C-alpha positions in Angstrom: 1.3 29.0 21.8 2.7 32.4 22.5 4.0 34.8 20.0 6.9 37.1 21.2 8.1 40.2 19.5 11.6 41.4 19.2 12.5 44.7 17.9 16.1 45.5 16.7 17.3 48.8 15.4 20.2 51.2 15.3 17.7 53.6 16.2 17.8 53.7 20.1 14.1 54.6 20.4 13.2 51.4 18.8 16.1 49.0 19.7 15.0 46.5 22.3 11.6 48.2 22.7 9.5 45.9 24.9 6.3 44.7 23.0 3.5 42.6 24.4 3.3 38.8 23.6 0.1 37.3 22.6 -1.3 33.8 23.4 -3.3 31.8 21.0 -5.2 28.6 21.1 -5.4 26.3 18.2 -9.0 24.8 17.7 -8.8 21.5 16.0 -12.0 21.6 14.0 -11.2 18.6 11.5 -13.8 15.8 11.8 -12.9 12.4 10.4 -15.0 11.2 7.8 -15.2 9.4 4.5 -16.7 10.7 1.1 -18.1 8.0 -1.3 -19.2 8.7 -4.9 -20.8 5.8 -6.7 -20.9 5.4 -10.5 -24.0 5.7 -12.5 -24.6 2.1 -12.7 -26.2 2.2 -9.1 -29.7 3.2 -9.0 -31.4 3.1 -5.7 -29.1 0.4 -4.3 -29.8 -2.0 -7.3 -26.8 -2.7 -9.8 -28.1 -2.2 -13.4 -26.8 -3.9 -16.2 -27.4 -4.7 -19.8 -27.9 -8.2 -21.1 -24.6 -8.5 -22.8 -22.5 -7.0 -20.1 -21.1 -8.0 -16.7 -22.5 -5.9 -13.9 -19.8 -3.7 -12.8 -19.9 -0.7 -10.3 -17.1 1.8 -9.7 -17.0 4.0 -6.8 -14.6 6.7 -5.6 -13.6 7.2 -1.9 -11.6 9.9 -0.1 -11.1 11.1 3.3 -12.5 14.4 4.6 -9.7 15.4 6.6 -6.1 14.5 7.1 -5.4 11.5 9.3 -2.6 11.4 11.9 -1.7 7.8 10.6 -2.4 5.7 7.5 -6.1 4.7 6.9 -7.0 1.5 5.0 -10.3 1.1 3.5 -11.4 -2.2 2.3 -14.2 -3.2 0.2 -15.8 -6.2 2.0 -18.1 -8.0 -0.2 -21.1 -10.1 1.1 -21.0 -12.5 -2.0 -18.4 -14.8 -3.4 -20.1 -13.9 -6.8 -18.6 -10.5 -6.8 -14.8 -9.3 -6.6 -13.4 -5.7 -5.7 -10.3 -4.4 -7.4 -8.2 -3.2 -5.7 -9.7 -4.9 -2.5 -8.7 -2.0 -0.5 -6.9 1.5 -0.8 -4.7 3.3 1.7 -4.6 7.0 2.5 -1.7 8.4 4.3 -1.2 11.8 6.1 0.6 13.0 3.0 -2.0 11.7 0.5 -5.3 11.8 1.9 -7.6 14.2 -0.1 -7.6 12.7 -3.6 -10.3 10.2 -4.6 -9.2 6.6 -5.2 -11.2 4.3 -7.2 -12.5 0.7 -6.5 -14.4 -1.3 -9.0 -16.6 -4.2 -8.1 -17.8 -6.8 -10.8 -19.6 -9.9 -10.7 -17.7 -13.4 -11.0 -19.3 -16.1 -12.9 
């Protein structure tokens, strides 16, 4: 883009004085990415539980940069013995930088 300058004044020495314009190039350095944060129940890829509690893991997810269109992240589970709530989260260009939480629990 180019920036041009216009000078106006009742002082004839300044009014309509020509100034050079400047050209700029915007470098888009945003990189698409997703940040995941797992709760303390996950230890080395193993979901820990106490004998009296249903195994539950909570994780938070957010985008690393603003998307140009909505982005949906789904929790796809490899076992019918687990369920994710909510099953997906959506990020929009106006709401992308805050963490959203998904909880995964076993189903008996």
